[in-house]
C-alpha positions, 0 to 999 in steps of 0.5 A: 966334732968329736970322734969316738970308738970302743976299740977292743973293750968288752962290757963287764957290767950291763944294765937294761932299760932304765935300771941304772944311770951313770954319775957322768962327767961329760956327754956327747950328742950322737949322730945316727952313725954313732947310734948304730955303732953303739947298738952294734957294740952292745949286741956284739957283747951279747946284750940287747940294745935299747934306748936307755941302757948303762954299761961298764967296760973292761977299762972301767969306763961307764956309759949311759946311752939315752935319747941319742946322747952318750953320758960318760963317767966312772960310776954307775948308779943302780936304781930305776928311773 
């Protein structure tokens, strides 16, 4: 099992429903608790959480949340899918 968290990072770029994806290096299957934490993190940063979203944090880490999976990489691809 892998544990992860967002610490004190903030979102510096955000892409709503299906408007971007991440050129990802690895992915993590999420528990319901993880999903709830992601939604809380997104909303705490002032954005509307959804099932297909991307963001870049203040450390330069790019995340793509889709269907209970978190994809993590270093580049966001801005295009509808």
